[in-house]
C-alpha positions in Angstrom: 0.2 0.0 0.0 1.1 3.9 -0.9 2.1 5.7 2.1 -0.6 8.2 2.9 -0.4 11.4 4.4 -1.3 12.1 7.7 -3.3 15.1 7.5 -6.0 15.3 4.5 -5.2 17.6 1.8 -7.0 19.7 -0.4 -6.3 17.8 -3.8 -9.6 16.7 -4.2 -11.6 19.9 -3.9 -12.3 19.2 0.0 -10.5 20.1 3.1 -12.3 18.5 6.0 -13.9 20.8 8.6 -12.6 20.4 12.3 -10.9 17.2 11.2 -8.3 17.0 14.5 -11.4 17.8 16.9 -13.5 15.0 15.0 -10.5 12.8 15.5 -10.5 13.7 19.2 -14.1 12.8 19.6 -14.4 9.6 18.0 -11.0 8.1 18.5 -12.0 6.8 22.1 -14.5 4.6 20.6 -12.7 3.4 17.9 -9.8 2.6 19.9 -11.2 0.7 22.4 -10.2 -2.7 21.8 -6.7 -1.8 20.2 -4.9 1.5 19.8 -4.6 1.3 15.9 -8.3 0.8 15.6 -8.0 -2.8 14.7 -11.2 -4.3 14.8 -13.3 -1.5 14.7 -15.7 0.3 12.2 -16.7 3.8 11.7 -19.4 4.6 9.2 -18.8 7.8 7.4 -22.3 8.6 6.7 -21.7 11.7 4.6 -18.7 10.4 2.5 -18.2 13.6 0.2 -14.9 13.7 -1.2 -13.4 11.6 1.8 -11.5 14.1 3.7 -12.6 12.8 7.2 -12.2 9.2 6.0 -8.7 9.5 4.6 -7.7 11.2 7.8 -9.2 8.3 10.2 -7.7 5.7 8.2 -4.4 7.1 8.1 -4.1 7.9 11.6 -5.9 4.1 12.8 -3.9 1.6 10.4 -6.4 -1.2 12.0 -9.7 0.4 11.2 -12.3 -0.2 8.6 -14.6 2.6 7.3 -18.1 2.1 5.4 -18.9 5.3 3.6 -22.3 6.4 2.3 -23.1 9.1 0.0 -26.1 9.7 -2.8 -23.9 11.4 -4.9 -22.1 9.5 -7.8 -19.7 12.1 -8.2 -18.7 12.1 -4.9 -18.2 8.3 -4.4 -16.3 8.4 -7.8 -13.6 11.1 -6.0 -13.7 9.5 -2.5 -13.0 5.9 -4.3 -10.0 7.5 -6.1 -8.8 9.3 -3.2 -9.3 6.3 -0.8 -7.9 3.6 -3.0 -4.6 2.9 -1.4 -6.3 1.6 1.9 -7.8 -1.3 -0.2 -10.2 -3.5 1.7 -10.4 -1.1 4.9 -12.6 1.1 2.9 -16.2 0.0 1.6 -18.5 2.6 -0.4 -22.2 2.5 -0.5 -24.5 4.3 -2.9 -27.2 5.5 -0.5 -29.0 8.1 1.2 -27.5 8.6 4.9 -30.9 7.9 6.4 -30.8 4.2 4.7 -27.8 3.8 7.5 -29.5 0.8 9.0 -30.0 -0.9 5.8 -26.7 -0.3 4.9 -25.4 -1.7 8.0 -27.4 -4.7 7.7 -26.4 -5.3 3.8 -22.8 -5.1 5.1 -23.3 -7.6 8.0 -22.7 -5.2 10.4 -24.9 -5.7 13.7 -23.1 -2.7 15.5 -20.4 -0.1 14.8 -18.1 1.8 17.2 -18.7 5.3 15.6 -20.6 7.1 13.0 -19.5 10.5 11.4 -22.3 12.8 10.2 -21.2 16.0 8.2 -24.2 17.5 7.2 -25.5 20.1 4.5 -23.8 20.7 1.0 -20.5 19.5 0.5 -17.6 22.0 -0.4 -17.2 19.6 -3.7 -20.8 20.1 -4.5 -20.2 24.2 -4.0 -17.4 24.2 -6.1 -19.1 22.4 -9.1 -20.7 25.4 -10.3 -23.1 23.2 -12.9 -24.9 21.8 -9.7 -26.6 24.9 -9.0 -25.9 24.8 -5.5 -23.8 28.5 -5.2 -25.5 31.7 -6.0 -22.3 33.3 -6.8 -22.3 31.6 -10.0 -25.0 31.7 -12.7 -25.9 27.9 -13.2 -28.7 25.5 -14.1 -31.2 25.3 -11.0 -30.5 21.9 -10.1 -29.3 21.4 -6.5 -29.6 17.5 -6.7 -27.2 15.8 -4.4 -28.3 12.3 -6.3 -28.7 13.5 -9.8 -31.1 10.4 -10.4 -33.7 12.0 -8.2 -36.5 13.5 -10.2 -37.0 17.0 -8.3 -34.9 20.1 -9.0 -35.0 23.5 -7.8 -36.5 24.7 -11.0 -39.2 22.3 -10.7 -39.9 23.6 -7.2 -39.6 27.2 -8.5 -41.9 26.7 -11.4 -44.6 24.8 -10.0 -45.1 25.0 -6.3 -48.2 27.3 -5.5 -47.6 30.5 -3.5 -48.5 28.6 -0.3 -45.8 25.8 -0.6 -43.1 28.3 -1.7 -43.8 30.8 1.0 -43.6 27.7 3.4 -40.5 26.2 2.5 -38.8 29.7 2.2 -40.1 30.4 5.6 -39.3 26.8 7.5 -36.6 26.0 5.6 -34.8 29.4 4.8 -36.0 31.4 7.9 -36.5 33.9 5.4 -38.4 37.0 6.9 -39.7 37.9 3.2 -40.9 34.5 2.3 -44.5 35.6 1.3 -43.2 38.5 -0.8 -40.6 36.7 -2.5 -43.2 33.6 -3.4 -45.3 36.2 -4.9 -42.5 37.7 -7.2 -41.7 34.3 -8.3 -45.1 33.4 -9.4 -45.3 37.0 -11.3 -42.0 36.2 -12.9 -42.7 32.6 -14.1 -45.8 33.6 -15.8 -43.4 35.4 -18.0 -40.6 32.8 -18.4 -40.0 29.5 -16.3 -37.1 29.7 -14.1 -34.1 27.6 -15.7 -31.0 29.2 -14.1 -29.6 30.5 -10.6 -28.6 34.1 -12.3 -32.2 34.9 -13.0 -33.7 33.9 -9.5 -30.6 35.9 -7.5 -31.8 39.2 -9.7 -35.3 38.7 -8.4 -34.2 38.5 -5.0 -32.2 41.3 -5.2 -35.3 43.4 -6.4 -37.4 42.0 -3.8 -35.7 42.2 -0.5 -35.4 45.6 0.8 -32.6 47.5 0.3 -31.9 48.2 4.0 -32.1 44.2 4.7 -29.4 43.7 1.8 -27.3 46.1 3.4 -27.2 44.3 7.1 -28.5 40.7 6.2 -25.9 39.2 4.2 -26.3 37.9 0.7 -30.2 38.1 -0.2 -29.8 34.7 -2.1 -28.7 33.0 1.0 -31.5 31.9 2.7 -34.0 31.3 -0.5 -31.0 28.8 -1.9 -30.6 27.1 1.3 -34.7 26.6 1.5 -34.5 25.4 -2.2 -31.7 22.9 -1.3 -33.1 21.4 1.8 -36.4 21.0 0.1 -34.7 19.1 -3.2 -33.2 16.9 -0.9 -35.4 16.4 1.9 -32.1 16.8 3.9 -34.5 17.6 7.4 -36.6 14.9 6.6 -33.3 12.4 6.1 -31.9 14.0 9.5 -34.8 13.0 11.5 -35.0 9.4 10.4 -30.9 9.3 10.6 -30.3 10.0 14.1 -32.3 7.6 15.6 -30.9 5.0 13.3 -27.4 5.9 13.8 -27.9 5.7 17.6 -29.5 2.4 17.5 -26.3 1.0 15.5 -23.6 2.0 18.3 -22.2 -0.8 20.4 -21.8 0.0 24.3 -19.0 2.6 24.2 -19.7 3.6 20.4 -20.0 7.3 19.7 -22.0 9.3 17.0 -20.5 12.9 16.2 -22.5 15.1 14.2 -21.4 18.5 12.1 -24.3 20.7 11.5 -24.1 24.0 9.5 -27.6 25.7 10.3 -29.9 26.1 13.0 -32.6 23.8 11.5 -30.2 21.0 11.5 -28.5 21.4 14.8 -32.2 21.7 16.8 -33.0 18.4 15.3 -29.5 17.0 16.4 -30.1 18.7 20.0 -33.6 17.3 20.4 -32.5 13.8 19.5 -29.6 13.8 21.5 -31.4 15.2 24.8 -34.0 12.4 24.6 -31.3 9.8 24.2 -29.8 10.8 27.3 -33.0 11.0 29.6 -33.7 8.9 32.4 -37.2 7.7 32.2 -37.6 6.9 35.8 -40.6 8.4 37.2 -39.2 11.3 39.9 -39.3 10.7 43.3 -38.2 6.9 42.9 -35.0 6.1 45.2 -33.5 3.9 42.2 -34.0 3.9 38.3 -36.5 1.3 37.4 -35.3 -1.5 35.1 -34.8 0.1 31.6 -35.1 3.3 32.6 -31.5 4.4 32.7 -30.1 6.9 30.0 -28.4 4.4 27.3 -26.2 7.5 26.2 -24.2 10.2 27.6 -23.2 13.7 26.0 -19.7 13.7 25.2 -19.6 17.6 23.9 -21.2 20.4 26.3 -23.7 22.1 24.1 -22.5 22.7 20.6 -18.9 23.3 19.7 -17.8 25.7 17.1 -14.8 25.9 15.2 -11.7 28.4 16.9 -10.3 31.5 15.3 -7.4 29.3 13.9 -9.7 26.7 12.3 -11.9 29.5 10.7 -9.0 30.9 9.3 -7.1 28.0 7.7 -10.8 26.6 6.3 -13.6 29.5 6.3 -16.1 26.9 5.7 -15.8 25.8 9.3 -17.5 29.3 10.4 -20.9 27.9 10.8 -20.4 24.5 12.1 -21.9 23.1 15.2 -20.7 19.9 16.7 -22.4 17.8 19.0 -21.3 14.1 20.0 -23.0 11.2 22.0 -21.6 8.0 23.4 -23.7 4.8 24.1 -23.2 3.5 27.9 -26.0 1.0 28.0 -27.4 -1.4 25.6 -30.7 -1.4 23.9 -32.3 -4.0 26.4 -31.5 -5.8 29.6 -29.5 -8.8 29.1 -30.8 -11.8 31.1 -28.8 -12.8 34.4 -26.9 -15.7 34.0 -29.0 -17.8 36.0 -32.2 -16.8 34.4 -31.2 -18.4 31.1 -34.6 -18.1 29.4 -36.3 -15.0 30.5 -36.4 -12.1 28.5 
């Protein structure tokens, strides 16, 4: 095997965000049996260009990584990037909310770690033709999986006013959602939307100048909302966190990197539920099966420090949470109670 770099590079258009911190959070779970990660399994549920996986495989030469991504282009890039690690890497074309099915198909009853790096990847942002970035005029696509049917153009050209306003408000947290939806309906009567440049022009014309001066790029929230709707990102995340938690072995850890508040709220809620003790208040001891099965590893949501933000500006919005399983899902029978459940 060719020697791999100790630190992931940007040669593949992707410098992984907070790489060292992600290693610190997950390594204790991956090295429980051996310091080199021998026998341990990590699922990288959002493989992207493979930067995080490359780091883990390099630093833990006994580790096996199963990488999941819905984007064929990402899988091809990651496959090339990680080829030198041989059979220690297994790639899966799937959505991350299919993590349970992927694990079952791979014969994995449980795993030692799961990493989720949410949102659009750096590689996808840098591919102008995908339509994720509002800085470049490109087709209004925004599909992470190009085999899916729905595009951003479809949404703009077919959704009614109520549906448009809802996704702009809910997924983009856009205060002018109704006004923008009205402008979109008027504009599409003249000509269907096909490229991002025309949408950006409409947003500049619709959002008040005072807001544009202080609220960041006027297209940011609308593009976020469209991308989330096209890819059903929040629905996927709601299904993924419980499925990932269910896969963890005792001592296993899940780390999630969120880039906007909607994602982080879902993760925060699911983690809070997982660490909750369900014994009724006032009882002197925990009832069987009610003790918390998980413990938080991070205190609140961690952010990138100034050095990391300077080195990789895409780390600016990231919020990191991690959790560890401390109890199995069910109570094992006592040795002298063989057939009891």
